[in-house]
C-alpha positions as CSV (number, residue, x, y, z in Angstrom):
1,M,0.0,0.0,0.0
2,T,1.3,3.4,-1.0
3,L,0.2,6.3,1.3
4,T,0.4,10.0,0.9
5,V,0.0,12.7,3.6
6,R,-2.1,15.8,3.1
7,P,-4.1,18.3,5.3
8,I,-7.6,17.4,6.4
9,S,-10.3,19.6,7.9
10,A,-11.1,19.6,11.6
11,A,-14.4,17.9,10.8
12,E,-12.8,15.1,8.9
13,H,-10.3,14.6,11.7
14,L,-13.0,14.5,14.4
15,A,-15.0,12.0,12.4
16,A,-12.0,9.7,12.2
17,V,-11.3,10.1,16.0
18,Q,-15.0,9.2,16.7
19,S,-14.7,6.1,14.6
20,Q,-11.9,4.7,16.8
21,R,-12.1,2.8,20.1
22,S,-9.9,5.5,21.5
23,V,-7.3,8.1,20.5
24,S,-5.2,10.3,22.8
25,F,-6.9,13.6,23.7
26,L,-3.6,15.2,22.6
27,Q,-4.5,14.0,19.0
28,T,-8.0,15.5,18.8
29,P,-8.7,18.7,16.8
30,A,-9.8,20.5,20.0
31,W,-6.3,20.2,21.4
32,A,-5.0,22.5,18.7
33,Q,-7.2,25.3,20.2
34,V,-5.9,24.6,23.7
35,K,-2.3,25.0,22.3
36,S,-3.2,28.1,20.4
37,E,0.4,29.6,20.8
38,W,1.6,27.0,18.2
39,R,0.5,26.8,14.6
40,S,-1.4,23.5,14.1
41,E,-2.8,21.4,11.4
42,S,-4.8,18.1,11.0
43,I,-3.3,15.7,8.6
44,G,-4.4,12.4,7.0
45,W,-2.8,9.4,5.4
46,F,-4.5,8.5,2.1
47,N,-4.4,5.7,-0.4
48,G,-6.3,7.4,-3.2
49,R,-9.3,9.0,-1.6
50,Q,-9.5,6.6,1.3
51,L,-8.4,7.9,4.7
52,F,-6.3,5.4,6.7
53,G,-4.8,7.4,9.6
54,T,-4.8,10.9,11.2
55,G,-2.6,13.2,13.2
56,L,-2.6,16.5,14.9
57,V,0.7,18.4,14.3
58,L,1.7,21.3,16.5
59,H,4.4,23.5,14.8
60,R,6.8,25.0,17.3
61,P,8.8,27.9,15.7
62,V,12.6,28.2,16.2
63,P,13.6,31.5,17.8
64,R,14.9,34.0,15.2
65,I,14.4,31.5,12.4
66,D,10.7,32.0,11.6
67,H,10.5,29.8,8.5
68,F,11.4,26.5,10.4
69,T,9.3,24.6,12.9
70,L,9.5,21.6,15.1
71,A,6.6,19.4,14.0
72,Y,5.2,17.8,17.2
73,L,2.7,14.9,17.3
74,A,2.1,14.3,21.0
75,E,1.0,10.7,21.8
76,G,0.5,10.1,18.1
77,P,-0.2,9.9,15.3
78,D,-3.2,7.7,15.1
79,I,-1.9,5.1,12.6
80,D,-1.3,1.3,12.5
81,W,1.8,0.8,14.6
82,T,1.8,-3.0,14.2
83,G,3.4,-3.3,10.8
84,D,6.0,-1.6,8.6
85,L,6.4,1.9,9.9
86,D,8.2,3.2,6.8
87,V,4.9,3.1,4.9
88,W,3.5,5.7,7.4
89,L,6.5,7.7,8.5
90,D,8.3,8.3,5.2
91,P,5.4,10.2,3.6
92,L,5.0,12.1,6.9
93,A,8.6,13.2,6.8
94,S,8.3,14.2,3.1
95,Y,5.2,16.2,3.7
96,L,6.5,18.0,6.8
97,K,9.9,18.8,5.4
98,A,8.3,20.3,2.3
99,H,6.2,22.5,4.7
100,G,9.1,23.9,6.7
101,A,9.7,21.4,9.5
102,F,13.4,21.1,10.6
103,A,12.5,18.0,12.7
104,I,9.6,15.8,13.7
105,R,8.9,14.7,17.3
106,L,6.3,12.0,17.9
107,G,5.2,9.8,20.7
108,P,3.8,6.4,19.6
109,P,0.9,5.4,21.8
110,V,2.4,1.9,22.1
111,R,3.4,0.1,25.3
112,T,6.8,-1.6,25.7
113,D,6.6,-2.9,29.3
114,T,4.1,-3.4,32.1
115,W,4.5,-3.9,35.9
116,S,1.8,-5.0,38.3
117,A,1.0,-3.0,41.4
118,A,2.2,-6.0,43.5
119,Q,5.6,-5.9,41.7
120,V,6.0,-2.2,42.2
121,K,5.1,-2.5,45.9
122,E,7.7,-5.3,46.4
123,G,10.3,-3.3,44.4
124,I,9.9,-0.3,46.7
125,A,10.3,-2.5,49.8
126,D,13.5,-4.1,48.3
127,P,16.7,-1.9,49.0
128,A,18.4,-3.6,46.0
129,V,15.7,-2.3,43.6
130,K,16.1,1.3,42.5
131,R,14.1,1.6,39.3
132,L,11.1,-0.1,37.6
133,T,13.5,-1.4,35.0
134,D,15.3,-3.4,37.7
135,L,12.2,-5.6,37.9
136,P,11.0,-8.2,35.3
137,S,8.2,-6.8,33.1
138,Q,5.5,-8.0,30.8
139,V,7.1,-7.1,27.5
140,D,4.9,-5.9,24.6
141,P,6.3,-7.3,21.3
142,V,4.7,-4.4,19.3
143,G,6.5,-1.9,21.4
144,A,9.8,-3.6,21.1
145,R,9.4,-3.7,17.3
146,V,8.4,-0.1,17.1
147,T,11.4,0.9,19.1
148,R,13.7,-1.1,16.8
149,Q,12.2,0.3,13.6
150,L,12.4,3.9,14.8
151,R,16.1,3.5,15.8
152,D,16.9,1.7,12.5
153,A,15.3,4.6,10.5
154,G,17.4,7.2,12.2
155,W,14.9,8.5,14.8
156,L,16.5,9.7,18.1
157,P,15.0,8.8,21.5
158,Q,14.2,11.8,23.7
159,Y,13.3,10.2,27.0
160,P,15.5,11.1,30.0
161,E,16.5,9.0,33.0
162,D,13.6,10.2,35.1
163,G,11.0,9.6,32.4
164,F,10.0,13.3,32.1
165,G,11.4,15.5,29.4
166,T,10.2,18.5,27.6
167,G,7.2,16.6,26.3
168,H,4.9,14.0,27.8
169,P,5.9,11.3,30.3
170,Q,7.1,7.9,29.0
171,Y,6.0,6.1,32.2
172,N,2.3,6.2,33.2
173,F,0.2,4.5,35.9
174,E,-3.1,3.0,34.6
175,I,-6.0,1.1,36.0
176,P,-7.5,-1.5,33.6
177,L,-11.3,-1.3,33.6
178,A,-12.4,-3.5,30.7
179,G,-14.6,-6.3,31.9
180,R,-14.5,-5.2,35.5
181,S,-17.1,-4.0,38.0
182,E,-16.9,-1.4,40.7
183,D,-16.4,-4.1,43.2
184,D,-13.6,-5.6,41.2
185,V,-11.8,-2.3,41.0
186,L,-12.3,-1.4,44.6
187,G,-11.2,-4.9,45.6
188,G,-8.0,-4.4,43.6
189,M,-7.1,-1.3,45.7
190,N,-4.9,-1.6,48.8
191,H,-6.4,-1.4,52.3
192,L,-5.4,2.3,52.7
193,W,-7.2,3.4,49.6
194,R,-10.4,1.5,50.4
195,R,-10.3,2.8,54.0
196,N,-9.8,6.4,52.8
197,I,-12.7,6.1,50.3
198,K,-14.9,4.8,53.1
199,K,-13.7,7.5,55.5
200,A,-14.5,10.3,53.0
201,A,-18.1,9.0,52.7
202,K,-18.4,8.7,56.5
203,E,-17.2,12.2,57.0
204,G,-19.8,13.5,54.5
205,V,-17.5,14.5,51.7
206,E,-19.7,15.3,48.6
207,V,-18.3,15.1,45.1
208,T,-20.0,17.1,42.3
209,V,-19.4,17.5,38.6
210,D,-19.7,21.1,37.8
211,A,-17.5,23.1,35.3
212,T,-19.1,26.4,36.4
213,D,-16.9,26.3,39.5
214,L,-13.7,26.3,37.4
215,K,-12.4,29.4,39.1
216,A,-12.7,27.8,42.5
217,F,-10.8,24.8,41.2
218,H,-8.0,27.0,39.9
219,E,-7.6,28.8,43.2
220,L,-7.2,25.5,44.9
221,Y,-4.8,24.3,42.2
222,V,-2.6,27.5,42.7
223,H,-2.6,26.7,46.4
224,T,-1.5,23.1,45.6
225,A,1.3,24.4,43.4
226,E,2.6,26.7,46.1
227,R,2.6,23.8,48.6
228,D,4.1,21.2,46.3
229,H,6.6,23.6,44.6
230,F,5.5,23.5,40.9
231,T,4.6,26.2,38.5
232,P,0.8,26.4,38.0
233,R,-0.9,27.2,34.7
234,G,-2.9,30.4,34.5
235,F,-6.7,30.4,34.7
236,P,-7.2,31.4,31.0
237,Y,-5.5,28.1,30.0
238,F,-8.2,26.1,31.8
239,E,-10.9,28.3,30.4
240,T,-9.7,27.6,26.9
241,M,-9.3,23.9,27.6
242,F,-12.9,23.5,28.8
243,A,-14.4,25.7,26.1
244,A,-12.5,23.9,23.2
245,M,-13.0,20.4,24.4
246,S,-16.6,20.8,25.5
247,A,-17.5,22.3,22.1
248,E,-15.9,19.2,20.4
249,D,-17.8,16.8,22.6
250,P,-20.0,17.7,25.7
251,E,-18.6,14.6,27.5
252,R,-15.0,15.2,26.6
253,I,-13.9,17.0,29.8
254,S,-15.4,17.2,33.3
255,L,-14.5,19.0,36.5
256,Y,-15.0,17.1,39.8
257,L,-15.1,18.9,43.1
258,A,-15.0,17.4,46.6
259,R,-16.5,19.5,49.4
260,H,-16.7,18.9,53.1
261,Q,-19.3,21.0,55.0
262,G,-19.2,23.5,52.2
263,D,-15.4,23.8,52.0
264,L,-13.7,22.8,48.8
265,V,-11.1,20.2,49.8
266,A,-10.1,18.6,46.5
267,G,-10.7,18.7,42.8
268,G,-9.8,16.9,39.6
269,I,-10.2,17.2,35.8
270,L,-11.2,14.1,33.8
271,V,-10.8,13.9,30.0
272,R,-12.4,11.0,28.0
273,V,-12.0,10.1,24.4
274,G,-14.0,7.0,23.5
275,A,-12.9,4.1,25.7
276,R,-10.0,5.8,27.5
277,A,-10.1,8.3,30.4
278,W,-7.3,10.5,31.8
279,Y,-6.9,12.2,35.1
280,V,-5.1,15.3,33.8
281,Y,-5.1,17.9,36.7
282,G,-5.7,17.7,40.4
283,A,-5.8,20.0,43.5
284,S,-6.2,19.5,47.2
285,S,-6.4,21.7,50.3
286,T,-3.8,21.6,53.0
287,Q,-6.6,21.9,55.5
288,K,-9.0,19.0,56.2
289,R,-6.7,16.5,54.5
290,D,-8.0,13.9,57.0
291,V,-11.4,13.8,55.4
292,R,-9.7,12.3,52.3
293,G,-11.3,14.4,49.6
294,S,-8.7,13.4,47.0
295,N,-9.6,9.8,47.4
296,A,-13.3,10.6,47.1
297,C,-12.6,12.6,43.9
298,Q,-10.6,9.8,42.3
299,W,-13.2,7.2,43.1
300,A,-15.9,9.3,41.6
301,M,-13.9,9.7,38.4
302,I,-13.1,6.0,38.3
303,R,-16.7,5.0,38.8
304,D,-17.9,7.4,36.0
305,S,-15.2,6.0,33.7
306,L,-16.5,2.5,34.3
307,A,-20.1,3.6,33.7
308,A,-19.0,5.2,30.4
309,G,-17.6,1.9,29.2
310,C,-13.9,2.9,29.4
311,D,-11.2,0.3,29.1
312,V,-8.5,2.3,30.9
313,Y,-8.3,5.0,33.5
314,N,-5.0,6.7,33.2
315,L,-3.5,8.5,36.2
316,R,-0.8,10.0,33.9
317,G,2.9,10.3,34.6
318,I,5.2,8.7,37.1
319,T,9.0,8.6,37.4
320,P,10.5,5.1,37.2
321,T,12.2,5.4,40.6
322,L,11.5,2.8,43.2
323,D,14.3,4.1,45.6
324,A,12.6,4.6,49.0
325,D,14.9,7.6,49.6
326,D,14.0,9.4,46.3
327,P,11.5,12.2,46.9
328,H,9.6,11.2,43.7
329,V,8.8,7.7,45.0
330,G,5.8,9.1,46.9
331,L,4.0,9.8,43.7
332,I,4.1,6.1,42.5
333,Q,3.3,4.9,46.1
334,F,0.1,7.0,46.0
335,K,-0.9,5.7,42.6
336,V,0.1,2.0,43.2
337,G,-2.5,1.9,45.9
338,T,-5.2,2.0,43.2
339,G,-4.2,-1.5,42.2
340,G,-3.4,-0.6,38.6
341,E,-0.2,-1.1,36.7
342,A,2.9,0.9,35.8
343,V,3.3,1.2,32.0
344,R,6.3,2.2,30.0
345,Y,5.6,3.6,26.5
346,V,7.9,3.8,23.5
347,G,8.5,7.4,24.5
348,E,9.1,10.5,22.3
349,W,11.4,10.3,19.3
350,D,12.9,13.0,17.0
351,L,13.7,12.7,13.3
352,P,16.0,15.6,12.2
353,L,15.1,16.9,8.7
354,Q,17.4,19.9,8.8
355,P,20.4,18.7,10.9
356,V,22.1,22.1,11.3
357,V,18.9,23.7,12.5
358,Y,18.1,20.8,14.7
359,R,21.5,21.1,16.5
360,A,20.9,24.8,16.9
361,F,17.5,24.2,18.4
362,N,18.9,21.7,20.9
363,L,21.6,24.1,21.9
364,Y,18.9,26.8,22.5
365,L,17.0,24.4,24.7
366,R,20.1,23.5,26.8
367,L,21.0,27.2,27.3
368,R,17.4,28.0,28.3
369,E,17.4,25.1,30.8
370,S,20.7,26.2,32.2
371,R,19.4,29.7,32.8
372,R,16.3,28.3,34.5
373,K,18.5,26.2,36.9
374,R,20.6,29.3,37.7
375,A,17.5,31.3,38.4
376,R,16.2,28.6,40.8
377,S,19.5,28.3,42.7
């Protein structure tokens, strides 16, 4: 089969997304509106007039070189990753190079390894185990083949040691939902998670789904950022996200808020595309942590994902550390209590199309990161 790549309309792109069991929310037309600071386009792979795959490309400009861009396909594109990738990626490279891209960055939505919650728990308890990769995993042959094909074709891996780079995390924590009931999922959680969910109910924590209280969520989110030492996104970003994604599908994005005696104690944003749900942002109050609003919020989102027929509930990124002395291990300990599984994906890869410009871009990124580190020190 010979494929060509050409632009498609947002309507064509959305129709293709809706025909799939699931596609990453980062590969929906609405996401282009969320990332409005970048030029974007929807593209399709065609054999004649028949559409076989789609992708959302975000074009990041190079400082002081306006006519070149980094073409970024986050958690995509939506193509058949199980066969010969040259059939798909060669026409992608030809199209994007002809339209000013100096490099392509993509993140295949393909697993390479999976670890059970029990394995992760045992690894944290074992002083000899420092990282997930120190443990035996369930290897996905498709992921291994995709990795090999990308490397052989000259693509360059972008994942760092901690699993977080400039893009999206390579390691995620996910709860399988397909074929399971609420009792099954609750029974798979550890004792602490089950106890906290029960305690929240006993304390009278109420969880509502109401996007009209987005401002209240953002205020709590900024509070969380100050406490946990990360840089929060501004309120307009969340306004844009809800407007764009809700317009594309009324059930695409939801805001969950947990209150105790009228006080907002936790919140979470859930995104769903077809049979996959993602927990994308969360917030919690420093006060009243003992009423376990965060657990109540998560349980409400998991239950609603089950009711919607989702196959997976994705708790998003983790670092691969299992070292009990590493400050990042608390994140995976919290998520492992849900009884899900740690998943490593193929990660993000770059294909330089203009090597000189690509090297200059990487130098710019290194210098910028160096300045940020000096500013923080």
